[in-house]
C-alpha positions in Angstrom: 204.3 2.8 75.5 200.7 3.5 74.5 198.8 6.4 76.1 196.1 5.0 78.6 193.3 6.9 76.8 194.4 5.5 73.4 194.6 2.0 74.9 191.1 2.3 76.3 189.8 3.5 73.0 191.4 0.5 71.3 189.9 -1.9 73.8 186.5 -0.2 73.4 186.7 -0.6 69.6 187.8 -4.2 70.0 184.8 -5.0 72.2 182.4 -3.0 69.9 183.8 -4.9 66.9 183.4 -8.3 68.5 179.9 -7.7 69.8 178.7 -6.1 66.6 180.2 -9.0 64.5 178.5 -11.5 66.8 175.2 -9.7 66.5 175.5 -9.5 62.7 176.2 -13.2 62.6 173.3 -13.9 64.9 171.0 -11.9 62.7 172.2 -13.7 59.6 171.8 -17.1 61.4 168.2 -16.0 62.4 167.5 -15.3 58.7 169.0 -18.6 57.6 166.9 -20.5 60.2 163.8 -18.6 59.3 164.2 -19.5 55.6 165.0 -23.1 56.5 161.8 -23.4 58.4 159.4 -21.5 56.2 160.6 -21.6 52.6 158.9 -24.4 50.7 161.1 -27.4 49.7 162.6 -27.0 46.2 162.6 -29.6 43.5 166.3 -30.3 43.9 166.0 -30.6 47.7 163.2 -33.1 47.5 165.2 -35.2 44.9 168.1 -35.3 47.4 165.9 -36.2 50.3 163.7 -38.8 48.6 165.8 -40.2 45.8 169.5 -40.1 46.8 169.0 -41.0 50.5 167.3 -44.2 49.3 170.7 -45.5 48.1 173.1 -47.3 50.4 176.0 -45.4 52.0 178.5 -46.9 49.5 176.2 -46.2 46.5 175.9 -42.5 47.6 179.7 -42.2 47.8 180.1 -43.9 44.4 177.4 -41.7 43.0 175.4 -44.2 40.9 173.4 -41.5 39.2 175.8 -39.1 37.4 173.4 -36.2 38.1 175.1 -33.1 39.5 172.2 -32.9 41.9 173.9 -35.4 44.2 176.1 -33.4 46.6 177.7 -36.4 48.3 178.7 -35.1 51.7 175.3 -33.3 52.0 173.4 -36.5 51.0 175.4 -38.6 53.5 174.7 -36.3 56.4 171.0 -35.8 55.4 170.6 -39.6 55.2 172.2 -40.0 58.7 169.9 -37.3 60.2 166.8 -38.7 58.5 167.6 -42.2 59.9 167.4 -40.8 63.4 164.9 -37.9 63.1 162.7 -38.9 60.2 162.0 -36.9 57.1 160.8 -33.4 57.4 161.6 -30.0 56.0 163.8 -28.9 58.9 165.6 -32.2 59.3 166.9 -32.2 55.7 168.1 -28.6 56.1 170.0 -29.1 59.4 173.4 -29.7 57.5 173.1 -26.4 55.7 172.3 -24.5 59.0 175.3 -26.1 60.7 177.4 -25.2 57.7 176.5 -21.6 58.3 177.9 -21.8 61.8 181.2 -23.1 60.3 181.1 -20.3 57.8 180.6 -17.8 60.5 183.5 -19.2 62.5 185.7 -18.9 59.4 184.7 -15.4 58.5 185.3 -14.2 62.0 188.7 -16.0 62.0 189.7 -14.5 58.6 188.6 -11.0 59.6 190.4 -11.2 62.9 193.6 -12.5 61.3 193.8 -10.0 58.4 192.4 -6.9 60.2 192.5 -7.5 63.9 189.5 -6.8 66.1 190.8 -3.3 66.7 190.5 -2.2 63.1 187.8 0.2 61.9 187.3 -2.2 58.9 186.5 -5.3 61.0 182.8 -4.8 61.0 182.6 -3.8 57.3 184.6 -7.0 56.5 182.1 -9.1 58.4 179.2 -7.4 56.6 180.8 -8.1 53.2 181.1 -11.8 54.1 177.4 -11.9 55.1 175.7 -9.6 52.7 175.3 -11.9 49.7 171.6 -13.1 49.7 172.3 -16.0 47.3 175.0 -17.3 49.7 172.6 -17.1 52.6 170.1 -19.0 50.7 172.6 -21.9 50.3 172.7 -22.1 54.0 169.0 -22.6 54.3 168.5 -25.3 51.7 169.3 -29.0 51.5 172.0 -28.5 48.9 175.7 -29.0 49.1 176.7 -25.5 48.1 176.6 -23.9 51.6 178.5 -26.8 53.0 181.2 -26.6 50.4 181.4 -22.8 50.7 181.8 -23.1 54.5 184.5 -25.7 54.2 186.5 -23.7 51.6 186.2 -20.5 53.6 187.4 -22.4 56.7 190.3 -23.9 54.8 191.2 -20.4 53.5 191.1 -19.1 57.0 193.5 -21.7 58.2 195.7 -21.1 55.2 195.9 -17.4 55.9 196.7 -17.8 59.6 199.2 -20.6 58.8 201.1 -18.2 56.5 200.8 -15.2 58.8 201.8 -17.0 62.0 204.2 -19.5 60.2 202.6 -22.4 62.0 202.4 -25.8 60.3 199.5 -26.7 62.6 197.2 -24.3 60.7 
């Protein structure tokens, strides 16, 4: 049986880690949203928003132009959003911002699974996931890189928890 003082310290650390991680994620999300709203549209983004969204849904999937600039899932979601919300800088960047939320969910899940929220290394792990400025740029531009990173990180999180918990569901 654990000593009551030791248990309250562990609970305090758990709450501190969770709140700190959520604050760090919120700060990173704020930076991503700020960049999405105020950075000028890049050449590659404009080509996606203007050129590729002009193709039909099937043509986008078949990738008629063999340019590596067409990130198919990003282009499809951007086309969908533009059909409802019109074309603007923030509309074409919504998929990247939402991808950051998926990435944040995945990084929290991986850190919690590998370290637990009672670990002293929980917050540093979250910081390591978030501190790459190039990665944060991907989540604020109309490109497919942030989306693919988020999906791969989420998949890795489910793979890790699937092996750790021996659950086929993950």
